[in-house]
Structures are given as C-alpha cells and as structure tokens.
PDB file of N, CA, C, O and CB in Angstrom:
ATOM      1  N   MET A   1      66.386 -92.401-113.976  1.00  0.00           N
ATOM      2  CA  MET A   1      65.316 -92.337-114.965  1.00  0.00           C
ATOM      3  C   MET A   1      64.098 -93.152-114.512  1.00  0.00           C
ATOM      4  O   MET A   1      62.958 -92.699-114.614  1.00  0.00           O
ATOM      5  CB  MET A   1      65.819 -92.844-116.326  1.00  0.00           C
ATOM      6  N   LYS A   2      64.365 -94.362-114.010  1.00  0.00           N
ATOM      7  CA  LYS A   2      63.259 -95.194-113.547  1.00  0.00           C
ATOM      8  C   LYS A   2      62.559 -94.559-112.347  1.00  0.00           C
ATOM      9  O   LYS A   2      61.340 -94.665-112.211  1.00  0.00           O
ATOM     10  CB  LYS A   2      63.762 -96.593-113.184  1.00  0.00           C
ATOM     11  N   LEU A   3      63.317 -93.908-111.489  1.00  0.00           N
ATOM     12  CA  LEU A   3      62.739 -93.266-110.312  1.00  0.00           C
ATOM     13  C   LEU A   3      61.796 -92.137-110.726  1.00  0.00           C
ATOM     14  O   LEU A   3      60.729 -91.972-110.136  1.00  0.00           O
ATOM     15  CB  LEU A   3      63.849 -92.727-109.392  1.00  0.00           C
ATOM     16  N   LYS A   4      62.180 -91.372-111.724  1.00  0.00           N
ATOM     17  CA  LYS A   4      61.337 -90.274-112.194  1.00  0.00           C
ATOM     18  C   LYS A   4      60.023 -90.820-112.758  1.00  0.00           C
ATOM     19  O   LYS A   4      58.955 -90.284-112.460  1.00  0.00           O
ATOM     20  CB  LYS A   4      62.078 -89.440-113.265  1.00  0.00           C
ATOM     21  N   ILE A   5      60.091 -91.867-113.558  1.00  0.00           N
ATOM     22  CA  ILE A   5      58.881 -92.481-114.124  1.00  0.00           C
ATOM     23  C   ILE A   5      57.993 -93.027-113.001  1.00  0.00           C
ATOM     24  O   ILE A   5      56.773 -92.869-113.029  1.00  0.00           O
ATOM     25  CB  ILE A   5      59.256 -93.618-115.120  1.00  0.00           C
ATOM     26  N   TYR A   6      58.615 -93.662-112.029  1.00  0.00           N
ATOM     27  CA  TYR A   6      57.867 -94.217-110.893  1.00  0.00           C
ATOM     28  C   TYR A   6      57.118 -93.114-110.143  1.00  0.00           C
ATOM     29  O   TYR A   6      55.936 -93.263-109.834  1.00  0.00           O
ATOM     30  CB  TYR A   6      58.820 -94.960-109.930  1.00  0.00           C
ATOM     31  N   ILE A   7      57.797 -92.025-109.856  1.00  0.00           N
ATOM     32  CA  ILE A   7      57.173 -90.917-109.123  1.00  0.00           C
ATOM     33  C   ILE A   7      56.039 -90.303-109.934  1.00  0.00           C
ATOM     34  O   ILE A   7      54.998 -89.959-109.375  1.00  0.00           O
ATOM     35  CB  ILE A   7      58.216 -89.841-108.776  1.00  0.00           C
ATOM     36  N   GLU A   8      56.224 -90.162-111.224  1.00  0.00           N
ATOM     37  CA  GLU A   8      55.161 -89.618-112.078  1.00  0.00           C
ATOM     38  C   GLU A   8      53.945 -90.534-112.087  1.00  0.00           C
ATOM     39  O   GLU A   8      52.811 -90.060-112.010  1.00  0.00           O
ATOM     40  CB  GLU A   8      55.673 -89.413-113.510  1.00  0.00           C
ATOM     41  N   GLU A   9      54.171 -91.846-112.180  1.00  0.00           N
ATOM     42  CA  GLU A   9      53.057 -92.793-112.194  1.00  0.00           C
ATOM     43  C   GLU A   9      52.333 -92.830-110.852  1.00  0.00           C
ATOM     44  O   GLU A   9      51.106 -92.929-110.809  1.00  0.00           O
ATOM     45  CB  GLU A   9      53.557 -94.189-112.550  1.00  0.00           C
ATOM     46  N   VAL A  10      53.081 -92.752-109.768  1.00  0.00           N
ATOM     47  CA  VAL A  10      52.461 -92.718-108.444  1.00  0.00           C
ATOM     48  C   VAL A  10      51.598 -91.462-108.302  1.00  0.00           C
ATOM     49  O   VAL A  10      50.462 -91.532-107.833  1.00  0.00           O
ATOM     50  CB  VAL A  10      53.543 -92.764-107.331  1.00  0.00           C
ATOM     51  N   TYR A  11      52.133 -90.339-108.702  1.00  0.00           N
ATOM     52  CA  TYR A  11      51.375 -89.083-108.625  1.00  0.00           C
ATOM     53  C   TYR A  11      50.105 -89.175-109.467  1.00  0.00           C
ATOM     54  O   TYR A  11      49.029 -88.801-109.001  1.00  0.00           O
ATOM     55  CB  TYR A  11      52.244 -87.891-109.097  1.00  0.00           C
ATOM     56  N   LYS A  12      50.217 -89.665-110.690  1.00  0.00           N
ATOM     57  CA  LYS A  12      49.055 -89.790-111.578  1.00  0.00           C
ATOM     58  C   LYS A  12      47.991 -90.699-110.954  1.00  0.00           C
ATOM     59  O   LYS A  12      46.798 -90.403-111.025  1.00  0.00           O
ATOM     60  CB  LYS A  12      49.487 -90.343-112.958  1.00  0.00           C
ATOM     61  N   GLU A  13      48.422 -91.791-110.350  1.00  0.00           N
ATOM     62  CA  GLU A  13      47.470 -92.712-109.734  1.00  0.00           C
ATOM     63  C   GLU A  13      46.775 -92.061-108.541  1.00  0.00           C
ATOM     64  O   GLU A  13      45.562 -92.197-108.378  1.00  0.00           O
ATOM     65  CB  GLU A  13      48.178 -93.999-109.296  1.00  0.00           C
ATOM     66  N   LEU A  14      47.533 -91.361-107.712  1.00  0.00           N
ATOM     67  CA  LEU A  14      46.940 -90.721-106.533  1.00  0.00           C
ATOM     68  C   LEU A  14      45.970 -89.614-106.905  1.00  0.00           C
ATOM     69  O   LEU A  14      44.952 -89.430-106.237  1.00  0.00           O
ATOM     70  CB  LEU A  14      48.027 -90.160-105.643  1.00  0.00           C
ATOM     71  N   VAL A  15      46.277 -88.871-107.970  1.00  0.00           N
ATOM     72  CA  VAL A  15      45.448 -87.732-108.344  1.00  0.00           C
ATOM     73  C   VAL A  15      44.254 -88.152-109.208  1.00  0.00           C
ATOM     74  O   VAL A  15      43.156 -87.621-109.039  1.00  0.00           O
ATOM     75  CB  VAL A  15      46.289 -86.700-109.085  1.00  0.00           C
ATOM     76  N   GLN A  16      44.455 -89.088-110.118  1.00  0.00           N
ATOM     77  CA  GLN A  16      43.412 -89.380-111.095  1.00  0.00           C
ATOM     78  C   GLN A  16      42.655 -90.680-110.844  1.00  0.00           C
ATOM     79  O   GLN A  16      41.471 -90.759-111.171  1.00  0.00           O
ATOM     80  CB  GLN A  16      44.012 -89.427-112.446  1.00  0.00           C
ATOM     81  N   LYS A  17      43.293 -91.699-110.276  1.00  0.00           N
ATOM     82  CA  LYS A  17      42.654 -93.012-110.194  1.00  0.00           C
ATOM     83  C   LYS A  17      42.078 -93.341-108.827  1.00  0.00           C
ATOM     84  O   LYS A  17      41.163 -94.159-108.731  1.00  0.00           O
ATOM     85  CB  LYS A  17      43.632 -94.061-110.569  1.00  0.00           C
ATOM     86  N   VAL A  18      42.584 -92.731-107.779  1.00  0.00           N
ATOM     87  CA  VAL A  18      42.106 -93.021-106.430  1.00  0.00           C
ATOM     88  C   VAL A  18      40.873 -92.185-106.159  1.00  0.00           C
ATOM     89  O   VAL A  18      40.847 -90.989-106.447  1.00  0.00           O
ATOM     90  CB  VAL A  18      43.204 -92.743-105.368  1.00  0.00           C
ATOM     91  N   SER A  19      39.841 -92.823-105.600  1.00  0.00           N
ATOM     92  CA  SER A  19      38.643 -92.057-105.225  1.00  0.00           C
ATOM     93  C   SER A  19      38.732 -91.741-103.731  1.00  0.00           C
ATOM     94  O   SER A  19      38.655 -92.634-102.886  1.00  0.00           O
ATOM     95  CB  SER A  19      37.317 -92.856-105.560  1.00  0.00           C
ATOM     96  N   TRP A  20      38.893 -90.479-103.431  1.00  0.00           N
ATOM     97  CA  TRP A  20      39.026 -90.036-102.049  1.00  0.00           C
ATOM     98  C   TRP A  20      37.643 -89.776-101.476  1.00  0.00           C
ATOM     99  O   TRP A  20      36.768 -89.274-102.182  1.00  0.00           O
ATOM    100  CB  TRP A  20      39.910 -88.767-101.951  1.00  0.00           C
ATOM    101  N   PRO A  21      37.429 -90.113-100.193  1.00  0.00           N
ATOM    102  CA  PRO A  21      36.105 -89.844 -99.595  1.00  0.00           C
ATOM    103  C   PRO A  21      35.887 -88.354 -99.389  1.00  0.00           C
ATOM    104  O   PRO A  21      36.829 -87.576 -99.235  1.00  0.00           O
ATOM    105  CB  PRO A  21      35.958 -90.580 -98.252  1.00  0.00           C
ATOM    106  N   SER A  22      34.629 -87.990 -99.391  1.00  0.00           N
ATOM    107  CA  SER A  22      34.310 -86.590 -99.108  1.00  0.00           C
ATOM    108  C   SER A  22      34.495 -86.336 -97.605  1.00  0.00           C
ATOM    109  O   SER A  22      34.643 -87.270 -96.817  1.00  0.00           O
ATOM    110  CB  SER A  22      32.844 -86.242 -99.562  1.00  0.00           C
ATOM    111  N   TRP A  23      34.484 -85.057 -97.231  1.00  0.00           N
ATOM    112  CA  TRP A  23      34.693 -84.700 -95.818  1.00  0.00           C
ATOM    113  C   TRP A  23      33.590 -85.292 -94.948  1.00  0.00           C
ATOM    114  O   TRP A  23      33.871 -85.769 -93.848  1.00  0.00           O
ATOM    115  CB  TRP A  23      34.740 -83.162 -95.644  1.00  0.00           C
ATOM    116  N   SER A  24      32.337 -85.273 -95.416  1.00  0.00           N
ATOM    117  CA  SER A  24      31.233 -85.823 -94.616  1.00  0.00           C
ATOM    118  C   SER A  24      31.338 -87.345 -94.507  1.00  0.00           C
ATOM    119  O   SER A  24      31.041 -87.911 -93.455  1.00  0.00           O
ATOM    120  CB  SER A  24      29.874 -85.432 -95.233  1.00  0.00           C
ATOM    121  N   GLU A  25      31.758 -88.007 -95.581  1.00  0.00           N
ATOM    122  CA  GLU A  25      31.962 -89.463 -95.521  1.00  0.00           C
ATOM    123  C   GLU A  25      33.080 -89.810 -94.535  1.00  0.00           C
ATOM    124  O   GLU A  25      32.980 -90.777 -93.779  1.00  0.00           O
ATOM    125  CB  GLU A  25      32.298 -90.025 -96.926  1.00  0.00           C
ATOM    126  N   LEU A  26      34.132 -89.015 -94.557  1.00  0.00           N
ATOM    127  CA  LEU A  26      35.252 -89.232 -93.654  1.00  0.00           C
ATOM    128  C   LEU A  26      34.832 -89.041 -92.201  1.00  0.00           C
ATOM    129  O   LEU A  26      35.220 -89.825 -91.334  1.00  0.00           O
ATOM    130  CB  LEU A  26      36.399 -88.291 -93.998  1.00  0.00           C
ATOM    131  N   GLN A  27      34.046 -88.008 -91.930  1.00  0.00           N
ATOM    132  CA  GLN A  27      33.565 -87.761 -90.574  1.00  0.00           C
ATOM    133  C   GLN A  27      32.662 -88.889 -90.089  1.00  0.00           C
ATOM    134  O   GLN A  27      32.799 -89.345 -88.953  1.00  0.00           O
ATOM    135  CB  GLN A  27      32.819 -86.432 -90.513  1.00  0.00           C
ATOM    136  N   SER A  28      31.741 -89.344 -90.934  1.00  0.00           N
ATOM    137  CA  SER A  28      30.830 -90.406 -90.510  1.00  0.00           C
ATOM    138  C   SER A  28      31.583 -91.721 -90.286  1.00  0.00           C
ATOM    139  O   SER A  28      31.255 -92.479 -89.373  1.00  0.00           O
ATOM    140  CB  SER A  28      29.719 -90.603 -91.554  1.00  0.00           C
ATOM    141  N   SER A  29      32.577 -91.985 -91.109  1.00  0.00           N
ATOM    142  CA  SER A  29      33.383 -93.191 -90.907  1.00  0.00           C
ATOM    143  C   SER A  29      34.182 -93.102 -89.610  1.00  0.00           C
ATOM    144  O   SER A  29      34.312 -94.090 -88.887  1.00  0.00           O
ATOM    145  CB  SER A  29      34.332 -93.409 -92.097  1.00  0.00           C
ATOM    146  N   ALA A  30      34.709 -91.931 -89.319  1.00  0.00           N
ATOM    147  CA  ALA A  30      35.471 -91.746 -88.085  1.00  0.00           C
ATOM    148  C   ALA A  30      34.578 -91.933 -86.870  1.00  0.00           C
ATOM    149  O   ALA A  30      35.005 -92.515 -85.873  1.00  0.00           O
ATOM    150  CB  ALA A  30      36.122 -90.358 -88.054  1.00  0.00           C
ATOM    151  N   ILE A  31      33.346 -91.450 -86.940  1.00  0.00           N
ATOM    152  CA  ILE A  31      32.411 -91.614 -85.822  1.00  0.00           C
ATOM    153  C   ILE A  31      32.082 -93.088 -85.617  1.00  0.00           C
ATOM    154  O   ILE A  31      32.027 -93.560 -84.482  1.00  0.00           O
ATOM    155  CB  ILE A  31      31.117 -90.807 -86.070  1.00  0.00           C
ATOM    156  N   VAL A  32      31.865 -93.812 -86.707  1.00  0.00           N
ATOM    157  CA  VAL A  32      31.588 -95.246 -86.599  1.00  0.00           C
ATOM    158  C   VAL A  32      32.759 -95.971 -85.950  1.00  0.00           C
ATOM    159  O   VAL A  32      32.556 -96.830 -85.092  1.00  0.00           O
ATOM    160  CB  VAL A  32      31.295 -95.847 -87.983  1.00  0.00           C
ATOM    161  N   VAL A  33      33.971 -95.638 -86.348  1.00  0.00           N
ATOM    162  CA  VAL A  33      35.162 -96.283 -85.770  1.00  0.00           C
ATOM    163  C   VAL A  33      35.286 -95.955 -84.289  1.00  0.00           C
ATOM    164  O   VAL A  33      35.606 -96.834 -83.489  1.00  0.00           O
ATOM    165  CB  VAL A  33      36.439 -95.841 -86.516  1.00  0.00           C
ATOM    166  N   MET A  34      35.037 -94.698 -83.909  1.00  0.00           N
ATOM    167  CA  MET A  34      35.129 -94.321 -82.498  1.00  0.00           C
ATOM    168  C   MET A  34      34.082 -95.050 -81.652  1.00  0.00           C
ATOM    169  O   MET A  34      34.387 -95.514 -80.553  1.00  0.00           O
ATOM    170  CB  MET A  34      34.962 -92.809 -82.345  1.00  0.00           C
ATOM    171  N   ILE A  35      32.862 -95.151 -82.155  1.00  0.00           N
ATOM    172  CA  ILE A  35      31.804 -95.845 -81.411  1.00  0.00           C
ATOM    173  C   ILE A  35      32.135 -97.328 -81.281  1.00  0.00           C
ATOM    174  O   ILE A  35      32.009 -97.898 -80.197  1.00  0.00           O
ATOM    175  CB  ILE A  35      30.433 -95.662 -82.109  1.00  0.00           C
ATOM    176  N   ALA A  36      32.558 -97.957 -82.380  1.00  0.00           N
ATOM    177  CA  ALA A  36      32.905 -99.377 -82.339  1.00  0.00           C
ATOM    178  C   ALA A  36      34.079 -99.621 -81.390  1.00  0.00           C
ATOM    179  O   ALA A  36      34.067-100.594 -80.635  1.00  0.00           O
ATOM    180  CB  ALA A  36      33.248 -99.887 -83.750  1.00  0.00           C
ATOM    181  N   SER A  37      35.081 -98.760 -81.419  1.00  0.00           N
ATOM    182  CA  SER A  37      36.239 -98.908 -80.530  1.00  0.00           C
ATOM    183  C   SER A  37      35.827 -98.785 -79.072  1.00  0.00           C
ATOM    184  O   SER A  37      36.310 -99.536 -78.224  1.00  0.00           O
ATOM    185  CB  SER A  37      37.309 -97.862 -80.861  1.00  0.00           C
ATOM    186  N   THR A  38      34.938 -97.843 -78.776  1.00  0.00           N
ATOM    187  CA  THR A  38      34.462 -97.665 -77.411  1.00  0.00           C
ATOM    188  C   THR A  38      33.686 -98.890 -76.937  1.00  0.00           C
ATOM    189  O   THR A  38      33.872 -99.341 -75.806  1.00  0.00           O
ATOM    190  CB  THR A  38      33.588 -96.417 -77.314  1.00  0.00           C
ATOM    191  N   ILE A  39      32.827 -99.424 -77.783  1.00  0.00           N
ATOM    192  CA  ILE A  39      32.045-100.611 -77.409  1.00  0.00           C
ATOM    193  C   ILE A  39      32.961-101.804 -77.174  1.00  0.00           C
ATOM    194  O   ILE A  39      32.794-102.527 -76.192  1.00  0.00           O
ATOM    195  CB  ILE A  39      31.008-100.946 -78.500  1.00  0.00           C
ATOM    196  N   ILE A  40      33.926-102.018 -78.063  1.00  0.00           N
ATOM    197  CA  ILE A  40      34.856-103.142 -77.904  1.00  0.00           C
ATOM    198  C   ILE A  40      35.677-102.982 -76.632  1.00  0.00           C
ATOM    199  O   ILE A  40      35.886-103.952 -75.904  1.00  0.00           O
ATOM    200  CB  ILE A  40      35.789-103.253 -79.126  1.00  0.00           C
ATOM    201  N   ALA A  41      36.150-101.753 -76.354  1.00  0.00           N
ATOM    202  CA  ALA A  41      36.924-101.508 -75.130  1.00  0.00           C
ATOM    203  C   ALA A  41      36.070-101.775 -73.903  1.00  0.00           C
ATOM    204  O   ALA A  41      36.560-102.343 -72.927  1.00  0.00           O
ATOM    205  CB  ALA A  41      37.460-100.062 -75.100  1.00  0.00           C
ATOM    206  N   LEU A  42      34.809-101.380 -73.930  1.00  0.00           N
ATOM    207  CA  LEU A  42      33.914-101.617 -72.803  1.00  0.00           C
ATOM    208  C   LEU A  42      33.679-103.113 -72.582  1.00  0.00           C
ATOM    209  O   LEU A  42      33.689-103.585 -71.445  1.00  0.00           O
ATOM    210  CB  LEU A  42      32.580-100.903 -73.029  1.00  0.00           C
ATOM    211  N   VAL A  43      33.469-103.852 -73.666  1.00  0.00           N
ATOM    212  CA  VAL A  43      33.271-105.301 -73.552  1.00  0.00           C
ATOM    213  C   VAL A  43      34.510-105.970 -72.974  1.00  0.00           C
ATOM    214  O   VAL A  43      34.398-106.829 -72.099  1.00  0.00           O
ATOM    215  CB  VAL A  43      32.931-105.912 -74.923  1.00  0.00           C
ATOM    216  N   ILE A  44      35.683-105.591 -73.449  1.00  0.00           N
ATOM    217  CA  ILE A  44      36.930-106.164 -72.928  1.00  0.00           C
ATOM    218  C   ILE A  44      37.104-105.804 -71.456  1.00  0.00           C
ATOM    219  O   ILE A  44      37.527-106.646 -70.664  1.00  0.00           O
ATOM    220  CB  ILE A  44      38.145-105.667 -73.748  1.00  0.00           C
ATOM    221  N   PHE A  45      36.787-104.566 -71.077  1.00  0.00           N
ATOM    222  CA  PHE A  45      36.881-104.150 -69.682  1.00  0.00           C
ATOM    223  C   PHE A  45      35.953-104.991 -68.803  1.00  0.00           C
ATOM    224  O   PHE A  45      36.358-105.464 -67.741  1.00  0.00           O
ATOM    225  CB  PHE A  45      36.539-102.657 -69.543  1.00  0.00           C
ATOM    226  N   LEU A  46      34.706-105.176 -69.250  1.00  0.00           N
ATOM    227  CA  LEU A  46      33.753-105.969 -68.464  1.00  0.00           C
ATOM    228  C   LEU A  46      34.197-107.426 -68.344  1.00  0.00           C
ATOM    229  O   LEU A  46      34.055-108.032 -67.281  1.00  0.00           O
ATOM    230  CB  LEU A  46      32.359-105.902 -69.097  1.00  0.00           C
ATOM    231  N   MET A  47      34.730-107.988 -69.421  1.00  0.00           N
ATOM    232  CA  MET A  47      35.236-109.357 -69.360  1.00  0.00           C
ATOM    233  C   MET A  47      36.412-109.453 -68.389  1.00  0.00           C
ATOM    234  O   MET A  47      36.503-110.400 -67.608  1.00  0.00           O
ATOM    235  CB  MET A  47      35.659-109.838 -70.759  1.00  0.00           C
ATOM    236  N   ASP A  48      37.303-108.476 -68.442  1.00  0.00           N
ATOM    237  CA  ASP A  48      38.463-108.459 -67.554  1.00  0.00           C
ATOM    238  C   ASP A  48      38.033-108.371 -66.090  1.00  0.00           C
ATOM    239  O   ASP A  48      38.565-109.085 -65.240  1.00  0.00           O
ATOM    240  CB  ASP A  48      39.384-107.284 -67.905  1.00  0.00           C
ATOM    241  N   MET A  49      37.077-107.503 -65.801  1.00  0.00           N
ATOM    242  CA  MET A  49      36.587-107.379 -64.426  1.00  0.00           C
ATOM    243  C   MET A  49      35.889-108.663 -63.983  1.00  0.00           C
ATOM    244  O   MET A  49      36.036-109.084 -62.835  1.00  0.00           O
ATOM    245  CB  MET A  49      35.626-106.182 -64.301  1.00  0.00           C
ATOM    246  N   GLY A  50      35.136-109.282 -64.879  1.00  0.00           N
ATOM    247  CA  GLY A  50      34.468-110.541 -64.550  1.00  0.00           C
ATOM    248  C   GLY A  50      35.475-111.640 -64.222  1.00  0.00           C
ATOM    249  O   GLY A  50      35.320-112.346 -63.225  1.00  0.00           O
ATOM    250  N   PHE A  51      36.501-111.788 -65.052  1.00  0.00           N
ATOM    251  CA  PHE A  51      37.526-112.797 -64.782  1.00  0.00           C
ATOM    252  C   PHE A  51      38.299-112.485 -63.506  1.00  0.00           C
ATOM    253  O   PHE A  51      38.657-113.397 -62.760  1.00  0.00           O
ATOM    254  CB  PHE A  51      38.490-112.897 -65.960  1.00  0.00           C
ATOM    255  N   LYS A  52      38.560-111.200 -63.250  1.00  0.00           N
ATOM    256  CA  LYS A  52      39.266-110.817 -62.021  1.00  0.00           C
ATOM    257  C   LYS A  52      38.442-111.213 -60.803  1.00  0.00           C
ATOM    258  O   LYS A  52      38.964-111.803 -59.857  1.00  0.00           O
ATOM    259  CB  LYS A  52      39.558-109.295 -62.004  1.00  0.00           C
ATOM    260  N   ASN A  53      37.147-110.884 -60.828  1.00  0.00           N
ATOM    261  CA  ASN A  53      36.289-111.237 -59.696  1.00  0.00           C
ATOM    262  C   ASN A  53      36.189-112.747 -59.524  1.00  0.00           C
ATOM    263  O   ASN A  53      36.187-113.245 -58.399  1.00  0.00           O
ATOM    264  CB  ASN A  53      34.895-110.641 -59.881  1.00  0.00           C
ATOM    265  N   MET A  54      36.107-113.467 -60.618  1.00  0.00           N
ATOM    266  CA  MET A  54      36.025-114.923 -60.549  1.00  0.00           C
ATOM    267  C   MET A  54      37.318-115.507 -59.962  1.00  0.00           C
ATOM    268  O   MET A  54      37.270-116.402 -59.118  1.00  0.00           O
ATOM    269  CB  MET A  54      35.754-115.515 -61.951  1.00  0.00           C
ATOM    270  N   MET A  55      38.461-115.002 -60.407  1.00  0.00           N
ATOM    271  CA  MET A  55      39.734-115.511 -59.888  1.00  0.00           C
ATOM    272  C   MET A  55      39.925-115.113 -58.422  1.00  0.00           C
ATOM    273  O   MET A  55      40.447-115.909 -57.642  1.00  0.00           O
ATOM    274  CB  MET A  55      40.908-114.985 -60.736  1.00  0.00           C
ATOM    275  N   ASP A  56      39.518-113.913 -58.032  1.00  0.00           N
ATOM    276  CA  ASP A  56      39.581-113.523 -56.620  1.00  0.00           C
ATOM    277  C   ASP A  56      38.738-114.454 -55.765  1.00  0.00           C
ATOM    278  O   ASP A  56      39.161-114.863 -54.684  1.00  0.00           O
ATOM    279  CB  ASP A  56      39.112-112.073 -56.438  1.00  0.00           C
ATOM    280  N   PHE A  57      37.547-114.792 -56.246  1.00  0.00           N
ATOM    281  CA  PHE A  57      36.662-115.700 -55.519  1.00  0.00           C
ATOM    282  C   PHE A  57      37.317-117.074 -55.357  1.00  0.00           C
ATOM    283  O   PHE A  57      37.284-117.655 -54.272  1.00  0.00           O
ATOM    284  CB  PHE A  57      35.308-115.835 -56.250  1.00  0.00           C
ATOM    285  N   ILE A  58      37.903-117.583 -56.417  1.00  0.00           N
ATOM    286  CA  ILE A  58      38.562-118.912 -56.356  1.00  0.00           C
ATOM    287  C   ILE A  58      39.747-118.877 -55.413  1.00  0.00           C
ATOM    288  O   ILE A  58      39.912-119.786 -54.599  1.00  0.00           O
ATOM    289  CB  ILE A  58      39.027-119.366 -57.761  1.00  0.00           C
ATOM    290  N   TYR A  59      40.581-117.842 -55.505  1.00  0.00           N
ATOM    291  CA  TYR A  59      41.746-117.750 -54.614  1.00  0.00           C
ATOM    292  C   TYR A  59      41.342-117.607 -53.162  1.00  0.00           C
ATOM    293  O   TYR A  59      41.994-118.166 -52.280  1.00  0.00           O
ATOM    294  CB  TYR A  59      42.622-116.579 -55.012  1.00  0.00           C
ATOM    295  N   ASN A  60      40.257-116.854 -52.895  1.00  0.00           N
ATOM    296  CA  ASN A  60      39.780-116.701 -51.517  1.00  0.00           C
ATOM    297  C   ASN A  60      39.236-118.011 -50.973  1.00  0.00           C
ATOM    298  O   ASN A  60      39.343-118.266 -49.773  1.00  0.00           O
ATOM    299  CB  ASN A  60      38.703-115.620 -51.441  1.00  0.00           C
ATOM    300  N   MET A  61      38.663-118.836 -51.815  1.00  0.00           N
ATOM    301  CA  MET A  61      38.152-120.144 -51.365  1.00  0.00           C
ATOM    302  C   MET A  61      39.301-121.080 -50.997  1.00  0.00           C
ATOM    303  O   MET A  61      39.157-121.921 -50.110  1.00  0.00           O
ATOM    304  CB  MET A  61      37.276-120.792 -52.462  1.00  0.00           C
ATOM    305  N   LEU A  62      40.441-120.936 -51.675  1.00  0.00           N
ATOM    306  CA  LEU A  62      41.570-121.822 -51.428  1.00  0.00           C
ATOM    307  C   LEU A  62      42.372-121.411 -50.196  1.00  0.00           C
ATOM    308  O   LEU A  62      43.109-122.232 -49.650  1.00  0.00           O
ATOM    309  CB  LEU A  62      42.473-121.852 -52.638  1.00  0.00           C
ATOM    310  N   HIS A  63      42.251-120.194 -49.754  1.00  0.00           N
ATOM    311  CA  HIS A  63      43.039-119.729 -48.590  1.00  0.00           C
ATOM    312  C   HIS A  63      42.174-119.448 -47.425  1.00  0.00           C
ATOM    313  O   HIS A  63      42.668-119.051 -46.370  1.00  0.00           O
ATOM    314  CB  HIS A  63      43.830-118.494 -48.921  1.00  0.00           C
TER     315      HIS A  63
END
C-alpha cells in the first residue's frame, strides 16, 4: 500500500511540479557544457605538456 502511494506521489511530482526545460534551452545548455568541457580539457592538456617539458628539462640537466 505504501509503495503504491509513493509511486503515485512521485509520478504527480514529476508531471505537475517539476519544470522541464524546453528543447531549445536543453540544446543551448548542452552547447555551453561542451564548450566549457573542451576549454577545461585544453587547459589541462597544456598544463600537462608544460610540466612534462619542465620535468624533461630538469632530468636532462641531472644526467
């Protein structure tokens, strides 16, 4: 009995109380996330290459 009430309340909340984004809002949000992810990945890649070059330089000086 409690499970049935729970499922009914969940359904009612999802259908009536939750505000779902429109298709255009969803697309624009997805584009923002993709651009931000690409920029962050690029920054991390550049930092990684910089540290690699710095460590290679230090190791070459020691040997």
